[in-house]
N, C-alpha and C positions, 0 to 999 in steps of 0.2 A: 504493500500500500504506500509506504514511504517512497519507494522507488518510482511508483506511478505518479505520486504527487510532485516529485522533483521534475520528471520529464514533462508533466503537464504545465508546471510553472515556467520551465525553460521555454517550452513551445509558445506559451502566451507572451513571454518577453520578446521572443524573436518576431512573432507576428506583430506585436505592438510596435516594435522598432521599424518594421518594414512598411506599415500602412500610414505612418505619420512622419512628417519631416522633423518633428521636434525631438522625439526620444533618441538617445544615443545608446547603442548596445555595444558592450565591450567585455573583455575577460582576459584571464591569464591562466597559465598552467605550468607548474614546475615540479620536478621530482628527480629521481636518481636511480642508478644502479649503485649499490653500496656494498662494501665488504668491511666487517669489523675485524681488523687484523689483530687487535689486542683490546682487552677491557678489564677494568678492576673487578667486574663481576664475571667469574669464570664461565658461567653458562652463556654469556653473550659473545664469547670469542668465536671467531670464524662465521658468525651470522652474516648472511648475504641475501640480497633480494633486489628485485625491481620494485620501485615504490614511487608514488607521487606524494608530495607534501602539501600542495595547495592547488585548488581550482577555484577561481572566481568567475561568477556570471553576474554582470552589472548592467543596470539600466539607469541612466540619468535623464531626467525629464524637466523641461521648462514649463512649469505649471502656469505661470503668468509673468508679467513684467516684474523682474527683480525677485522672483520666487522660483527656486529650483528644488528638485527632490532626487534622492538616490535610493534604490533598492538593490541590495547585493546578497547573493547566495554564496556560501563557501562550503567546500567539501575538504575535510582535513582528516586523514587517516589516523593521526595521533589522537585527535579528539574522539573519533569513532571507536578506537580500540579501548578507550577508557569509559565508553558507554555514554558519551555525550549525545543526547537525543534518542538513544536506544540502549538496550542492555544485552544486545546480541553480539557485539563486537564487529558487526558488519559495517561496511562503508556507508556513511550517511552524510546529510547536508544540514546546514543551519543558516539562519539569517545572520549575516555579518554586519550589514548596515541597513538602516531604515530611517531616513531623516529627511526633513525639508529645511531649506535655508532661505531666510528673508534677507535680501541685500538692502543696503542704504537705510538701515534703521537709525544710523547716524552718518555723518559725513565720513566715509571711509570705513564704516563698521557694518557687521552683519550678525545675525542670530541664527543658530542651528538648533532644531528641536528634534529629539529622537535618539535612536541607537547610533552612536557615532564614535569616531576614533579619539583616543586620549592623546593629548599633546606629547607627553613624555615618551611614549612609544612611537607614535606615528611620525612625529617631526624628526626624531632621530633616524628612523628608517629613510625618510626623504632626504636627509642631509648626507648620510653615508652611502645609501644605496646598497645593493647586493643582498637584499633580503632572501633571494633564492639560495644563496650560499648558507646564511645563518641568521638567526634572530639577533637583534641588538642585545647588549649585555643585560639590561633590565628585563627585557622580555624573556631572554634565555633562562634567567634564574627566577622567574615568576615574581619579580618585585612589584609589578603592576600589570593589570589587564590592558589589552590593546583597544578595548571598546568599553563604553558605558552608556547607559540610558539616562538622558538628562537634557539640559539646555546649556548652550555655550554662547558667549559673546566674544567676538573678535574685532579688533580695531587696528587700522593702519594709521599710525600717528604721523609718519613721514615716510619718505622713500627709504629711510634707514631703519625705522623702528616699527614693529608690530607687536601686539600683545593680545592676551585673551584669558578668559576664565570659563571653565566648565564645571557645572554643578551636576553631579550624577548620583545614581543609586548605589554605586560601588558593587555592581552585580555582574560586570563583564558582559558576556553574551548570554548569561543565564537569567533565570527568573528571579525577580526581587524577592528576598527572603527576610529582610529585617528593616528597621526604621533608621538605621545609621547610614549617613550619606557620605559622599566624597567630594572634595573640591580640588581642581587642578588649575594651576596658574602658570603662564609662561610669558616671557619677553624675548623677542628675537631682534638682534642688532646686526645689520649688514653695512659696515663702514665703507665697503666697496663690493662690487658684484661678486668677486671671488671668495670673499671672507664672510663667514657666518659665525655669530656668537649666540648661543641659546642658553637661557637660564630658565629652568622650570621646576615646579614642585608639586607635591600631592599631599593632601591630608585627609584621612578618613577615620571616623570612629568605627570601632569593631563591636564593642559592647560597653556597658557603663564603666567609666573611668579607665578605658583602654583606648589605644590609638594605633595608627600606622601612618608614618610620615616619611616623605622622600624629598631630597633636594638633588638637583642634577645640573651639570654644566657641560656644554659641548662647544668646542672650537674647531672649525674646519675651514681649510683653504682648498679650493678646487678650480681648475681651468680645463682647457681642452686636452692638456697633455698629462696631467697628474692630479691627484687629490691626496691630502694628508690631514688627519685630524685626530682628536681625542675626546673621550667622554669620561667623566667622573661622577659617581653618584654615592650618596650616603642614605641609609635607610635605618629607621628605628621603629620598633613595634612592641607594644605591650598588650599581651593577649588577655589579661585579666587584672582587676584591681589588686594592687599590691605586688604583682608579679614583676620580676626584673625586666628591663628593656633589652630586647635583642637588637644589637647593633651590627649592621653589615655594610660593606662598601665594596666598590669595584672600580677599576679603571680599564678602559678599552682604547687601544690605538689602532686606527684604521687607515688604509691607504691603497691606492692603485696607481699604476704608471702605464701609459700607452707605449707598447712595443712597436706596433704597426697600426695602420688605419683600422684594422678589425681584430686586433689582439691586444689584450691587457694582462698585466701581472697584478694580482690582488693579494694583499697580505693583511693580517690582523693579529693582535696580541691582546689578551685579557688577563687581568689578575683579579680574583674575586675571593673575598673572605666572608663566609656565611655567618660567623659570630665572632666579633672582634674581642670580646671579653673572655671567650673560651676557645680561642684559636688553637687548632691542632690538638684538641683533647679527644676527638673522635673523628670518624670519617665524615660525619655530618657537619663538623665545624672546620674541617681541614681546608686550608687555603688552596685554591685551584688556579693553575696557570693554563691558559688556552691559546693555542697557536693555529691559525688557518692560513694556508697558502693555496692559490688557485691561478689558473689561466682562464681568461674569459675570451672565447672565440665567437665573434659575431658572424654566424654563418650567412644569414640574410637579415634584413631589417626585422627587428623584434624576435629573432630566433638566435638563441645563444646555447653553446655547448661549453661547460665549465668543469674540466677535471680538477679535483681538489683533494686536499688531505687536511684532516683535523686531528690535533694532538692535544690531549688534556692530561695534565699531571696533577697529583694530589700530594700535598705535603705530608711527611711522616707524622704520626701522632702516637701518643703514649696513653694507654689505659691500664690502670692497675699495675703500673711499673713495667708493662710490656710494650715495647716499641713495634709499631706496624708501619710498613712502607707499601701502600697500595700500588698495584700495577697501573701504568698509564693507559688511557684510552687512545687507540689509533684507528681512525676511521678513514677509509679510502672511498672516494665517490666519483662518479661521472654524472654531473648534474646537467639537466636541460631546462631551458626557460623559454616560454613562448607567450607573447602577448598579442592581442588583436582588438 
């Protein structure tokens, strides 16, 4: 039934986009062949498969002058295997975006209402690019959801400054379950076309007398030949009244360089600490170092093949006087990306 509903919705979107000049139909598709050459979990070693990691099907529609809307479906095998939307482990779909935007609510400002992207995840993805290779550091470690249901206000103050505020349910793409809400704030500064500075933060209540708060800084320089940048975040959360605050932080360095007109070298390094106060006392608090290297070959416009390798190491930790050195994770992939 769910498969039928997906195909019916997809067909309706295609027909809608073909019979009217206003709707815009688009999508993307990326995935891999992967081989887990090594892993700190023994049972994961030598795992290999063909897999896709994301499919988008999107319709953008101009409802009226200065009012636009978006409806986007996503299929994510990672979410499906965890039972998102079903409990069978089968591939499934979910609503990724469902919002409408009112432009010119102020001079240079707009308002968005509905299920929409959060600035601390989506703006980082837009600045660094290469989401088909890997999630940004906050997204990768579950610091914040990439979507929330709510209302946002975005303002262009000048050619160099923009800023915004999102008030949301703190429910991600899921169903609202409690009364505690989230606030996201950002300011972006572009002193020149190639240079971007982004400061953003998130605060949300989890339960009475508890909280989850994040601060984030991104600096990136990009031109037609290369890009180089970094991201640093701090997060503190308190799960219950009187409980200690869990502090975590991370830094991510990203870059790419054009080797030819259709070939780039891509590299990234992350350092992430899950619990600053109890660092390296267990695998769950062990500092992680992540390295990604890739080649991005543009086969045709909007068609990319990206062979890549991910290496994740875990700091040694001591429990009960016993020192443990986890094996590193080594993941080999041939990634494809198509957009239309």
